[in-house]
Structure formats: C-alpha cells, structure tokens
Backbone as a ProteinNet text record, in pm:
[ID]
protein_1_A
[PRIMARY]
MKERQEERRAQSRLAARFPVIHILGEDERHACVVEDLSATGMRVVAAPGDDELPHNRYAWLQFHLPGDEVPIRALGELCHEGGASRGFRFKYIYPRDRRRFEAFVREHASEALAS
[TERTIARY]
10104.1	9993.6	10012	10049.9	10068.5	10181.4	10289.1	10398.2	10350.2	10265.5	10212.7	10131.5	10047.2	9968.1	10058.9	10163.7	10252.7	10329.9	10362.3	10430.8	10342.3	10210.6	10119.9	10095	10123.2	10095	10193.4	10141.3	10224.4	10296.4	10238.3	10296.5	10292.2	10388.9	10390	10278.7	10237.9	10129.8	10191.9	10125.8	10166.4	10067.3	10115.7	10026.1	9960.5	9832.3	9755.8	9643.6	9594.1	9480.9	9398.9	9290.3	9195.6	9058.5	8951.9	8817.8	8779.2	8696.3	8640.6	8495.1	8413.6	8270.7	8256.5	8205.3	8181	8037.2	8014.8	7880.2	7830.7	7710.9	7647	7525.3	7471.9	7354.3	7321.6	7218.6	7181.9	7156.5	7097.9	7057.8	7148.8	7254.4	7341.8	7485.4	7531.1	7667.4	7724.5	7852.4	7919	8047.4	8067.6	8188.6	8305.2	8417.7	8534.6	8658.1	8767.3	8898.9	8997.4	9081.6	9185.6	9290.3	9333.6	9444.5	9574.1	9566.7	9682.5	9633.4	9726.9	9688.7	9806.4	9776.2	9876.2	9813.3	9883.2	9828.8	9707.2	9689.2	9583.1	9468.6	9475.7	9368.8	9397	9310.7	9323.2	9254.2	9300.6	9236.6	9168.7	9042	8962.5	8904.3	8870	8801.2	8686.5	8578.2	8462.9	8509.4	8462.7	8496.5	8432	8494.9	8435.4	8293.5	8202.9	8062.2	7977	8041	7965.3	7962.4	7859.6	7849.7	7956.7	7972.4	8065.2	8025.1	8125	8100.5	8031.3	7939.9	7876.9	7976.9	7939.7	8028.8	7997.7	7964.6	7936.4	8064.7	8054.4	8172.8	8223.9	8131.7	8168.3	8112.1	8184.9	8138.7	8209.9	8142.3	8205.1	8274.3	8395.4	8472.6	8499.2	8448.2	8464.3	8547.3	8648	8741.2	8807.8	8861.5	8944.7	9087.7	9179.4	9320.7	9358	9441.1	9480.9	9535.9	9481.3	9524.4	9458.1	9363.7	9296.4	9145.2	9084.7	8942.5	8852.6	8907.1	8825	8814.4	8692	8678.2	8717.6	8755.9	8781.9	8680.6	8628.2	8533.7	8588.5	8608.4	8661.7	8568.4	8550	8478.4	8577.2	8548.4	8638.4	8578.3	8661.9	8622.3	8683	8600.7	8649.2	8741	8863.7	8957.2	9016.8	8986.5	9038.5	8949.5	8916.8	8846.6	8929.4	8954.5	9028.7	8985.9	8908.9	8855.1	8762.9	8789.9	8703.6	8747.9	8861	8909.7	8867.1	8861.6	8828.3	8931.7	8986.6	9080.6	9009.2	9022.7	8958.4	9063.3	9045.3	9124.2	9039.9	9097.1	9024.4	8993	8865.2	8821.2	8804.3	8764.7	8745.9	8763.8	8839.1	8852.6	8858.3	8791.1	8802.7	8950.3	8995	9136.4	9204.5	9140.8	9203.8	9219.6	9121.1	9128.6	9238.2	9251.9	9355.8	9494.6	9512.8	9642	9670.3	9571.6	9591.2	9621.6	9548.7	9573	9711	9748.9	9879.5	9992.1	9977.2	10077	10089.3	9977.1	9976.8	10054	10027.7	10094.5	10243.7	10281.2	10424.3	10495.6	10431.2	10492.3	10515.5	10415.8	10425.9	10518	10527.7	10619.3	10762.2	10789.5	10929.3	10961.3	10864.7	10885.2	10915.7	10844.1	10864.7	11003.9	11051.7	11185.4	11292	11266.7	11364.8	11379.1	11273.3	11275.1	11364.5
12287.9	12312.3	12230.3	12102.4	12019.2	12074.2	12123.3	12180.4	12300	12381.5	12498.5	12457.5	12353.6	12306.3	12255.1	12181.4	12128	12240.7	12349.9	12462.9	12528.8	12528.6	12594	12508.6	12380.7	12291.7	12318.7	12327.2	12349.5	12221.3	12106.5	11978.4	11884.5	11793.6	11694.3	11591.8	11527.1	11425.9	11286.9	11197.6	11059.4	10973.9	10880.3	10788.3	10700.1	10675.9	10595.2	10527.1	10419.4	10349.6	10281.3	10346.3	10287.3	10350.3	10280.7	10331.2	10452.2	10535.3	10656	10665.1	10707.8	10734.7	10887.9	10932.9	11074.2	11101.2	11178.1	11194.6	11336.1	11344.9	11476.6	11493.6	11386.4	11389.8	11250.5	11236.9	11106.9	11005	11051.4	10959.3	10965.4	11045.7	11055.5	11027.4	10908.5	10864.6	10802.7	10826.6	10772.4	10701.8	10584.5	10509.8	10568.8	10591.4	10648.4	10571.9	10604.8	10550.7	10667.2	10669.5	10771.8	10744.4	10850.3	10841.2	10888.5	11000.5	11049	11137.6	11169.1	11247.4	11323.5	11419.7	11492.3	11518.5	11585.2	11611.6	11704.7	11777.3	11874.8	11838.5	11723.4	11688.6	11558.1	11528.9	11407	11424.9	11343.4	11339.4	11203.2	11205.6	11082.4	11070	10948	10915.9	10822.4	10830.2	10742.7	10596	10511.8	10370.2	10306.8	10200.9	10132.9	10088.9	10114.4	10075.8	10188.8	10293.2	10406.8	10513.9	10594.9	10702.8	10807.9	10900.6	11011.1	11090.6	11145	11223.9	11356.7	11400.3	11530.3	11644.7	11759.7	11875.5	11970.8	11920	12003.6	12062.9	12184.5	12250	12180.3	12131.3	12066.5	11926.5	11833.6	11696.6	11640.1	11551.1	11478.2	11357.9	11331.8	11217.1	11124.7	11003.6	10909.3	10792.2	10755.7	10650	10586.4	10466.7	10397.9	10399	10440.8	10430.9	10282.9	10243.2	10101.7	10054.7	9940.6	9883.1	9945.4	10035.4	10102.5	10078.4	10038.1	10004.4	10124.5	10232.8	10349	10442.6	10476.2	10563.1	10707	10776.5	10920.3	10987.8	11099.8	11176.1	11318.6	11363.4	11498.4	11575.7	11702.8	11789.5	11839.3	11809.5	11850.5	11959.4	12053.5	12155.8	12122.8	12117.7	12086.5	12198.7	12163.8	12265.9	12232.9	12114.9	12076.6	11969.8	11985.9	11884	11857	11730.8	11693.9	11559.2	11557	11429.7	11370.4	11245.8	11175.9	11201.1	11267.2	11287.1	11421.9	11427.4	11550.1	11565.6	11687.9	11716.1	11793.6	11745.7	11808.8	11855.5	11977.5	12029	12010.3	11960.5	11939.4	12071.9	12093.7	12215.1	12182.6	12060.2	12023.1	11871.6	11837.3	11700.3	11709.2	11618.3	11618.3	11609.3	11682.3	11688.3	11551.1	11457.1	11324.8	11251.4	11270.4	11210	11277.1	11410	11481.2	11430	11409.7	11360.8	11222.4	11136.4	11000.8	11010.4	11095.3	11109.1	11165.8	11271.9	11332.9	11235.3	11154.3	11051.6	10949.1	10910.7	10815.8	10876.2	11000.6	11067.1	11079.1	11120.2	11132.5	10999.4	10892.6	10760.3	10714.2	10733	10688.2	10778.6	10906	10995.6	10953.9	10919.7	10878	10744.2	10653.5	10527.8	10552	10648.7	10681.5	10737.4	10821.3	10878.7	10774.7	10675.4	10569.6	10473.8	10466.2	10371.7	10421.7
7582.1	7676.8	7803	7789	7907.2	7995.6	7934.7	8011	8091.7	8035.5	8103.8	8224.9	8212.6	8325	8436.8	8400.8	8501.3	8570.1	8499.1	8559.2	8666.8	8647.5	8739.8	8865.1	8857.4	8969.4	9083.5	9204.1	9322.3	9361.4	9327.4	9367.4	9248.9	9246.7	9139.2	9161	9054.8	9060.4	9063.6	9133.4	9141.9	9065.4	8988.1	8921.2	9027.1	9012.5	9109.6	9034.3	9089.2	9026.5	9136.4	9178.8	9273.3	9251.5	9294.3	9269.3	9355.4	9298.2	9364.9	9328.1	9422.4	9396	9384.9	9271.4	9243.3	9281.9	9389.2	9447.5	9423.4	9363.5	9341.6	9429.4	9480.6	9565.2	9611.4	9693.9	9743.7	9634.4	9525	9417.6	9296.1	9299.4	9182.9	9223.2	9187.1	9215	9088.2	9065.8	8946.7	8989.8	8935.3	8963.9	8877.6	8944.6	8876.4	8917.7	8851.1	8884.5	8889.2	8989.9	9001.3	8895.3	8824.7	8730.2	8793.3	8864.9	8935.9	9052	9145.1	9260.7	9316.6	9400.8	9478.8	9615.1	9704	9835.9	9829.1	9718	9710.8	9617.1	9549.8	9459.3	9384.4	9290.6	9207.9	9073.8	8978.3	8847.7	8836.7	8795.6	8786.5	8645.7	8612.3	8486.9	8520.3	8443.9	8466.9	8451.9	8541.8	8538.6	8415.9	8362.5	8248.5	8283.7	8192.9	8212.5	8272.5	8329.3	8383	8274.4	8274.2	8178.1	8205.2	8113.6	8131.6	8254.8	8321.5	8442.7	8410	8497.5	8476.4	8495.2	8450.5	8451.7	8567.8	8683.6	8797.5	8854	8907.8	8964	9090.1	9175	9301.2	9303.8	9366	9387.2	9508.3	9576.8	9683	9618.6	9661.8	9613.7	9731.8	9724.7	9836.2	9787.7	9866	9823.8	9944.9	9923.1	10019.2	9965.8	10047	10007.1	10001.7	9907.8	9899.9	10037.5	10083.2	10208.7	10331.6	10314	10425.9	10413.9	10523.6	10524.5	10552.1	10605.4	10642.6	10522.2	10479.8	10362.4	10393.6	10289.3	10292.3	10202	10249.6	10168	10158.7	10034.7	10011.8	9918.4	9947.8	9858.9	9755	9628.2	9521.3	9436.2	9394.9	9299.4	9164.6	9062.5	8928.7	8882.9	8845.3	8801.5	8664	8612.4	8481.5	8419.5	8291.1	8215.2	8090.7	8065.3	7945.7	7897.5	7790.7	7740.7	7844.9	7880.8	7979.7	8121.4	8142.7	8278.6	8336.6	8468.5	8543.1	8652.7	8663.2	8773.8	8880.7	9005.3	9120.4	9220.5	9270	9379.7	9504.7	9611.6	9733.7	9799.9	9825.8	9898.7	10047.7	10079.1	10219.3	10235.9	10339.4	10387.2	10539	10608.7	10753.8	10789.7	10893.7	10925.3	10942.9	11010.8	11028.7	10895.9	10805.1	10670.2	10588.8	10601.6	10528.4	10572.1	10703.8	10749.8	10691.7	10689.1	10629.8	10482.9	10410.4	10267.1	10240.2	10310.5	10288	10322.4	10425.9	10462.1	10348.4	10290.7	10178.7	10060.6	10028.7	9916.3	9943.3	10065.6	10097.4	10086.4	10138.7	10136.2	9990.4	9908.3	9767.9	9684.2	9720.6	9652.3	9681.9	9808.5	9841.5	9777.1	9763.7	9693.5	9543.2	9484.2	9341.9	9321	9415.1	9404.6	9420.4	9506.7	9531.3	9412.3	9331.2	9215	9104.8
[MASK]
+++++++++++++++++++++++++++++++++++++++++++++++++++++++++++++++++++++++++++++++++++++++++++++++++++++++++++++++++++

C-alpha cells in the first residue's frame, strides 16, 4: 500500500520537524508537528498534549520555516489520513510565501541528495 501511495506522488517527500498550527476557525486551533513535506503539501501529526486532529476537508496551516521569522499560511486540503497523521495538499498560498516555501524545499532536497 505504501509503495502505491509513493508511486502516485508527483514529488518526493522530505523529512522535517517543526511546529504548525492547524486552524479551522477563530476559536479552533490545534498544535501540530510536520512529519514530512514537499513543494505541494505536508504531513502533520497532533503535537504531544493536543487532542487528535479533526477530520475537516480543509484547514489553514500556519507555520514558520526553520530560521525564518515571517509566518506562512497555506490552505490545505486533506488528502490522506493514516493513524494520527494527516496529509494535506496545498490549495492556496500567497505567491511570495509559496516562493519562500519552495526555495526551502529545494534547498533541503539538495542537501539530502548530497548526504
């Protein structure tokens, strides 16, 4: 099953670990941690101490890239649920944030290949 999912992916995933806020509304926010990411999305899991993530189709994902002080906010569409993790495909990111995110992914992908 896992091989089939990887075959469908347009881009490889990079291991990552940084906090993300899963936002469903002004009063509903959940702390998460990124497990892996690509230029088109990310997989997150509820942070220790937070309840399990809701099963909404869309959520805003707000995060700071490591070493960057300016937050990125992306609208994610739920495309995979597996245990405690949720996979989101980005439906919308402001263009300047998308460029920063894609540069981060490219930089870390080239570092992973060099290792």
